[in-house]
C-alpha positions as CSV (number, residue, x, y, z in Angstrom):
1,M,0.0,0.0,0.0
2,E,1.3,3.4,-0.9
3,K,2.1,5.6,2.1
4,R,-0.2,8.5,2.8
5,K,1.0,12.1,3.2
6,I,-0.1,14.4,6.0
7,E,0.0,18.2,5.6
8,V,-1.2,21.1,7.7
9,C,-2.6,24.4,6.4
10,F,-2.4,27.1,9.0
11,T,-5.2,29.3,7.6
12,S,-8.1,28.6,5.2
13,E,-6.9,31.5,3.0
14,N,-3.9,29.4,2.0
15,I,-5.9,26.3,1.0
16,D,-5.4,26.9,-2.7
17,Y,-1.7,26.0,-2.2
18,F,-2.7,22.4,-1.4
19,H,-4.0,19.6,-3.5
20,I,-7.2,19.1,-1.7
21,R,-8.8,16.9,-4.4
22,Q,-6.3,14.2,-3.3
23,S,-6.8,14.8,0.4
24,H,-9.2,14.0,3.2
25,V,-9.6,17.5,4.7
26,V,-10.0,17.8,8.5
27,V,-11.4,21.3,9.3
28,V,-10.4,22.7,12.7
29,D,-11.7,25.7,14.6
30,I,-11.2,24.8,18.3
31,L,-12.6,28.1,19.7
32,R,-15.3,27.4,18.9
33,A,-17.0,26.3,15.7
34,T,-15.7,22.7,15.3
35,S,-16.0,22.0,19.0
36,S,-19.6,23.2,18.8
37,I,-20.3,21.1,15.8
38,C,-19.0,18.0,17.5
39,A,-21.1,18.9,20.6
40,A,-24.2,19.2,18.5
41,F,-23.8,15.8,17.0
42,A,-23.0,14.3,20.4
43,N,-26.4,15.8,21.4
44,G,-28.3,14.3,18.5
45,V,-28.5,17.0,15.8
46,K,-29.6,15.5,12.5
47,T,-27.6,17.8,10.2
48,I,-25.7,21.0,10.3
49,I,-25.7,23.2,7.2
50,P,-22.6,25.4,7.2
51,V,-23.1,28.7,5.5
52,A,-20.3,31.2,4.8
53,T,-22.2,34.5,5.0
54,L,-24.8,36.1,7.3
55,G,-27.0,36.7,4.3
56,E,-27.2,33.0,3.7
57,A,-27.9,32.4,7.4
58,K,-30.8,34.9,7.3
59,K,-32.3,33.2,4.2
60,A,-32.1,29.9,6.1
61,K,-34.0,31.5,9.0
62,Q,-36.7,32.7,6.6
63,R,-37.0,29.1,5.3
64,G,-37.8,28.0,8.9
65,L,-34.5,26.4,9.9
66,I,-33.0,26.8,13.3
67,V,-30.0,29.2,12.9
68,A,-26.9,29.5,15.0
69,A,-24.9,32.5,13.9
70,E,-22.1,34.7,15.3
71,R,-19.5,37.2,14.3
72,N,-16.6,38.2,16.4
73,G,-17.8,35.9,19.1
74,Q,-21.2,37.5,19.5
75,K,-24.6,36.0,18.6
76,R,-26.4,37.8,15.7
77,D,-29.7,39.3,16.5
78,F,-31.7,37.2,14.0
79,A,-30.2,33.9,15.2
80,D,-31.7,31.4,17.6
81,F,-28.4,31.0,19.4
82,G,-24.7,31.6,19.0
83,N,-21.5,29.7,18.8
84,S,-20.9,28.1,22.2
85,P,-20.9,24.3,22.4
86,F,-23.2,24.7,25.4
87,N,-25.9,26.2,23.1
88,F,-26.3,23.0,21.2
89,T,-28.3,21.1,23.9
90,P,-30.4,18.0,23.2
91,E,-33.5,20.0,23.8
92,R,-32.6,22.5,21.1
93,V,-31.0,20.3,18.4
94,A,-31.8,16.6,18.8
95,G,-33.3,15.3,15.5
96,K,-33.2,18.7,13.9
97,D,-31.5,20.5,11.0
98,V,-29.5,23.6,12.0
99,A,-28.0,26.3,9.7
100,Y,-24.7,27.5,11.1
101,S,-22.5,30.5,10.3
102,T,-19.4,31.7,12.1
103,T,-16.6,34.2,11.7
104,N,-14.0,31.6,10.6
105,G,-15.0,28.0,10.9
106,T,-17.9,27.6,8.5
107,R,-16.0,29.6,5.9
108,A,-13.2,27.0,6.2
109,I,-15.7,24.2,5.8
110,V,-17.1,25.6,2.6
111,S,-13.6,26.3,1.2
112,A,-12.7,22.6,1.9
113,S,-15.6,21.2,0.0
114,G,-13.5,20.0,-2.9
115,G,-11.6,17.5,-0.8
116,L,-11.9,13.7,-1.1
117,S,-13.8,14.1,2.1
118,V,-14.4,16.9,4.7
119,S,-14.5,16.0,8.3
120,I,-14.7,18.1,11.5
121,G,-11.9,17.8,14.1
122,S,-11.8,19.0,17.7
123,F,-10.1,17.8,20.8
124,I,-13.4,16.4,22.0
125,N,-13.4,13.9,19.1
126,I,-9.7,13.7,18.3
127,S,-9.3,9.9,18.6
128,A,-12.5,9.2,16.7
129,V,-11.5,11.4,13.7
130,A,-8.0,9.9,13.7
131,K,-9.5,6.4,13.6
132,W,-11.9,7.4,10.8
133,L,-9.0,8.8,8.7
134,V,-6.9,5.7,9.2
135,A,-9.9,3.5,8.1
136,K,-10.1,5.5,4.8
137,Q,-6.9,3.5,3.7
138,E,-6.3,5.7,0.6
139,G,-5.8,9.4,0.0
140,D,-3.7,12.0,1.8
141,V,-4.7,14.0,4.8
142,L,-4.8,17.8,5.1
143,V,-5.5,19.4,8.5
144,L,-7.1,22.8,7.7
145,C,-6.9,25.3,10.5
146,A,-9.6,27.9,10.2
147,G,-7.3,30.5,11.8
148,R,-8.8,33.9,12.6
149,K,-9.6,36.3,9.7
150,G,-6.8,35.0,7.6
151,K,-4.3,34.9,10.4
152,F,-2.5,32.1,12.2
153,C,-3.9,31.1,15.6
154,L,-2.4,28.9,18.2
155,E,-5.4,26.8,19.3
156,D,-6.0,25.4,15.9
157,S,-2.3,24.8,15.3
158,I,-1.7,22.9,18.5
159,F,-4.7,20.6,17.7
160,A,-3.2,20.0,14.3
161,G,0.0,18.9,16.0
162,A,-1.9,16.6,18.3
163,L,-3.8,15.0,15.4
164,V,-0.7,14.6,13.2
165,E,1.2,13.0,16.1
166,L,-1.7,10.6,16.6
167,L,-1.9,9.7,12.9
168,L,1.8,9.2,12.5
169,K,1.6,6.3,15.0
170,D,0.0,4.4,12.1
171,K,2.8,3.3,9.7
172,S,0.7,4.0,6.7
173,F,1.2,7.8,7.2
174,Y,4.2,10.1,6.7
175,T,4.9,13.8,6.6
176,E,7.4,16.0,4.8
177,C,5.4,19.2,5.6
178,D,7.1,21.9,7.6
179,S,3.7,23.1,8.8
180,A,3.0,19.7,10.2
181,Q,6.3,19.5,11.9
182,A,5.9,23.0,13.3
183,A,2.4,22.0,14.6
184,I,3.9,18.9,16.3
185,Q,6.5,21.1,18.0
186,L,3.9,23.5,19.2
187,W,1.8,20.7,20.6
188,N,4.8,19.1,22.4
189,V,5.4,22.5,24.1
190,A,1.7,23.1,24.9
191,K,0.8,19.7,26.3
192,V,3.4,19.9,29.1
193,D,1.2,22.5,30.9
194,L,-1.9,23.1,28.7
195,P,-3.8,25.4,31.1
196,S,-0.8,27.8,31.3
197,Y,-0.2,27.6,27.5
198,L,-3.8,28.6,26.8
199,E,-3.0,32.0,28.4
200,L,-1.0,32.7,25.3
201,I,-4.0,32.3,23.0
202,S,-5.5,35.6,21.9
203,Q,-8.9,34.2,21.2
204,R,-9.0,33.0,24.8
205,H,-8.7,36.6,25.9
206,R,-11.2,37.9,23.4
207,L,-13.7,35.3,24.7
208,K,-12.9,36.3,28.3
209,R,-13.7,40.0,27.6
210,L,-17.0,38.9,26.2
211,G,-17.8,36.7,29.1
212,L,-17.7,33.6,26.8
213,D,-14.7,31.8,28.1
214,D,-16.7,29.2,30.1
215,V,-16.1,26.8,27.2
216,L,-12.4,26.8,27.5
217,Q,-11.9,23.6,29.5
218,Y,-14.5,21.8,27.4
219,C,-12.9,22.7,24.1
220,F,-9.5,21.3,25.2
221,T,-10.8,18.1,26.8
222,P,-10.0,15.1,24.6
223,N,-12.3,12.3,23.6
224,L,-15.6,13.4,25.1
225,T,-17.4,11.9,22.1
226,D,-16.9,9.5,19.2
227,V,-18.9,11.4,16.6
228,V,-17.2,12.2,13.3
229,P,-19.1,15.0,11.4
230,I,-18.6,14.8,7.7
231,L,-19.8,16.9,4.8
232,V,-22.2,15.2,2.5
233,N,-23.9,17.2,-0.3
234,G,-23.4,20.5,1.6
235,K,-24.6,19.2,4.9
236,L,-22.7,17.9,7.9
237,R,-23.8,14.5,9.1
238,N,-22.5,12.0,11.7
239,A,-20.4,9.5,9.9
240,N,-21.2,6.9,12.5
241,V,-24.9,7.1,11.8
242,I,-24.4,7.1,8.0
243,N,-22.4,3.9,8.2
244,E,-24.8,2.0,10.4
C-alpha cells in the first residue's frame, strides 16, 4: 500500500496552495466552531448546514430552519443562538437541522468542500476522527486550520500537531510538511502545561472579555465523544450514523 501524506494548512486563506482533491480534509476551529459542531452531533442533531455568510444564514432562517450564527464571538440578533458548544443542547437540536454561520469555521468548511472528504476535528473527538481517517486507507490528509480572519492562531495549530502526532503512529502515514512538523513542535510544548499555555492564545482573551470563556476547558478536553461529522452534499452528518 502506498504511504499517505499528511499536511497542515495554518489558515483557510492558504488552501489553494494544497492539492485538496487528493486529500481528506479535516477542518479545525477549536474556539469554537468545530468544538460546537461535535457537541451538536453528540447531542443528536440531524444535520448542520454550514453557511459562509450572514446573508445565507438569514435566508435559512426565513426558510424556517434553526439558525446558529455569530460574528466576532457574538450572537447575531436574528439567530436562535450563537457559537458556544453549550448552546447545542439535546432540547434544542436533537433530531433537527441547524444552519450555522461563524466568523472563521464555517467559511473554512465551505472552502474545503472540494476535498476527497471533509470531516470536522476537535479535541473532543480527536481519537474518533483519527480512527476514521486511518480507516479510509487511501488518500492523503490535510489538516485545515480555520485561523482567525486569515491569520495564524495557536489553538487550531496545537490541535493540528496533536492530530498529526496521533496519525503518525499508524505506519501508513508520513509527513514532509514543515507546517505539520511545526504543529507537532507547538503541541509538544503546549501539552506539558496546557492550562498555562492557553493563556498565550489571543482568542481565549477575546472570549474572556465577552464573558464567553466558560467553554475553554470543554474545548480542550480530549475524547468526550466518538462522533465524526462529515460533509455530504453540503450538509454535515454524523459518519457513525451514515455507516450504520
